[in-house]
N, C-alpha and C positions, 0 to 999 in steps of 0.2 A: 487617700480616701477621705481625709478630714475636710478638704475644700468641697468635695462632692456631697458629703453629708450636709454641710452647711448650706449648700445650694438647694438641696432637696427640702430641707426644713424651711428654707425661705419660700420655696414654691408652695409648700403646704400652707404656710401662713397666709399667702395670697388667696389660695383656694378657700380657706375658712372664711375670709372676709368678703367673698363674693355676695354674701347676704346683704352687705352694706350697699352694693351697687344696684342691684336689681330688685331688690325686695325679693329677691329670689326667695321664694316663699313656700315651704311645704314639708310636712313631716314625712319621713321616709316610710313610716308605717301606714300612712294614709290619713285621710281627713275624718272628721267625726261621722259615726255611723248611726247616731241616734236622732238625727234631724229628719224632719219631714221634707221630702224633695218638692221643689216648686215645679211648675209646668214648663219652665224655661230651661232648655238644655244648656244654654250659655252661662247659666249661673254656677256651673261646675266645670272646671278646666284642670286637666292633668298634663304636665309637660315634663320631658326628660332632657337632660343636657349632658354634653361631654366637654371637659376642659382640656385644652391642648397646650403644651409647653414645647416650643421648638418642633411642632408637628407631632409630638408624642402624646397619646391619650393618657393623662395622669389622674384625672378625677372624674367621677360620674356623679351627677346630681339629679334631683327631681323636685318638682314643685306642684302644689295643689292650691287652687283658689276655690273656695266654697262660699257661695252666697245663697244657698238653698233655704236657709231658715230666715224667715222674715225679721228684719230689724237686727240681724246678726251677720258677722263674717268670721271666717276661719281661714287662715293662710299659713303656709309653712314652706320651708325649703330644707332639703337634706343633701348632704354631700359625703363622698367617701373616696379616699385615695385608692388607686388601683395599679396593677402592673408593677414595674420596678419601683415606682414611688411608694406604692403600698407596702412593698417589702421593707424599704428603708424607713418609711414614715407611716406607720399604720394608724391613721387618724380617720375618724368619722364624726359627723356632727349633724344635729337637727335644730331648726329654729322655727318655732310655731307661735302664732298669735291668734287669740279669739277675742272678739269684742263686739261693741254696739255700733250699728249703722244709724246715725241720726238723720231724720228727714230734713228736706230743704234743698234749695237750689245749689248751695255750697255743700258738697258732700263732706261730711265730718265722720271720721272713723276713730272711735275711742277704744283703746285696748282695755280688756278686763284682765287678761292674763297673757304674759309673754314667757315662753319657756325656751331656754337655750341649753342644749345638751351636747357635750363633747366627750368622745371616747378616745383615749390615747394609750396605746399598748395595754388595753384591757382595763384601764382605770377610767371610771366614768365620773364626770362632773356635771351636775344639773343646777342651773340657776333659774329661779321662778320669780318673775316680777308681777306684782299685783297692783291694779288700779281701780278707781271707782268711776261712775258715770259723769262726775264733775271734772274729769281729767286730773284727778289728784293721784299722785303716787302713794301707795299704801305701804308696801314693804318688799324686801328682797330676801329670799331664802336660798341657801346653797346646800347642796347634798352631794357628798362624795361617797364612793363605793365603800360599803362597810361601816359608814359613820352616821351619826344622827344628824338630821337636818339642822342647819345653823341659820338663825335670823341675823342678817348682816346689819351693822350700824351704818346708817346713811346720813349724809348731810343734806338738809333741806335746800341749801343753796344750789346743790347739784341736781336735785330731783324735782323741785317745784315747777309745775307747768310742762314737764317733759312727756314724751311719748316713747314708743319703741320704734326700732328701725323699720320693721315691716309695715306698721300702720302709717308711718311717715311716707314711705315709698308708695304705698297703696293710694294715698290721696293724690299723689302726682300722676300715677297711672290712670286713675279715674278722670282726672282733669284732661289728660290726653285722649281718653276714650270719648269724652264729651266734645271733642274738637278743639280743645285749648292747647296751649303750649306746654312743653315739658319743663315746667318751672315750678319751684316751690321751695320753701325753707321750713324745717321743723327742728326743734331742739330735742335731743335724745340723751338719755342716761343709760350707760352700759354696765353699771355696777361699780365702776371706779372713776369714770370720767363723764363730763357733760360736753356735748358738741353739737354744732349745727350740721344738719345734713342738707346740702344744697344741690338742687338740680338746675342746670343751665341748658336752655333750649338751643340746639345747634342748627336744626333744619329738618327737611323731609327728604328721604332718599328712596330709591327702588332697589330692593335686594333680590338677588337671584339664588335659586336653589343650587347647592353644591353637594359634593360627596360628604361634606361635614355637616351641612345645615339643611333642615327639611323645609324651611320657609322660603316662599317667593312672593314678593309683592311690596306694597308701600310700607314704610316704617318711619318712625320719628327717631332722630339721633339726638342724644343729650349727654352732657358731661355731668358726672357726680363728684361732689367735693365735700370733704369733711373739714370743718373749722373748729378747733379746740375752744372751749368756753370755760373750762375749769376742771379741777380734780387732778388725778395722778398722771399727768402728761410728763413725759421725759423731755429734758432740755434738747436732746438729740432725737429727732423723729424715729419712732419704732413702729413695727406692725404695719397696719393699714396706712397710717400717716406717712411712714417712710416710703411705702410703695407709691402713694399719691405724689409725694414731692419728687421722687425719681422721675415719674412721668412728666411732671411739670417742667423739670429741668431738661427733659428730652423733647419738650414741645407737644406732648400728647397726654392729656389727663385721662383718667379712667372714663370710658365711654360705654353707654348702653344703647342698644337699638330696641325700640318697643313697637309692637304691631298688633292690630286687631285681627286675629286669625279667624275668629268666628263672628259673624254679624251680631251686633248689639252686645257682645261680650266686652269685658274689661281687657285692655291691651296686656300683653305679656312680654317679658324680655325675650327676644329671639337671638340676640347676639351681644356679647360683651367683649371689650378689648381693654387690657391692662398692660401698659408698657413699663418695663422696669430696666434697671441697669444690667440685669441678667438675661434680658430678652423680653419678648412679648407673649402674653398669655391670651388665648381666645376661649370664650365659652360659646358653644353653638347649641341651638335647639335641635335635637335629633328626633324627638317624637312629640306628638300633640294629639290630645283627644278631648272632644267636647261634643256630646250628643252624637250626631252622625258625621261630624267633621274629624277626619283622621289624617295625620301627616306623619311621614317617616322617611328617613334617609335609607338608601340601599346599603345595607351592611355588606 
């Protein structure tokens, strides 16, 4: 049983870090309800995903992208283990960012607040990162179930000039939406480490709808890479870095396919592939809604 548990925990660790790949973006509870909606339906998109390991549905996720408030953005991603994996590894998490959209030809997205929440066997950990409009990191607060919030000590060498993973990914997604390549590099601070989040453009493909994926049409394929910059990195790669390096050794780096499902909307991740020593994980878009545009697989 011990090897099986180890394998299941490993799978869950990959699922938790899908936020790094796609910007997979949205709070499971939904997006802000206090904003004034714009006239453009495409400014608000809702997406659902299933993650499969060896053909077994092990994680459910959902994403919301909200640009309905002028000069602002709100994005988030939620995920939760299910089925046999949920029984062995009961984990859920949400990742949300709200920030400022600066005007100009080069779309700049500056986070105001990034919140990362993880629930493991009923114990909840919430990390809140605060920034200002000058792209300065302000502080990080951690809150555990039943305890007082704790303001963490941070090293300016790790935080200065950094952004959050969602905003970093969003800027690449918008570059693709404007007809550009899936390329970009931003430096991110995750509470313990500083790293570069790098997107490499691989090309354009046509995807077909399947019983797993609701999208059909043109998409951009790109590889996502994390490069350590400083902080508490282990000598032997762990977590997402270990997953990435396993894929590299197998000749397949973590890959995301993005597509513009609704005209004029920002592209969204429609498929993700992560190859590991334990096998290949796929994340598929199963449902999509924006205005009158509705997509869904046949369950």
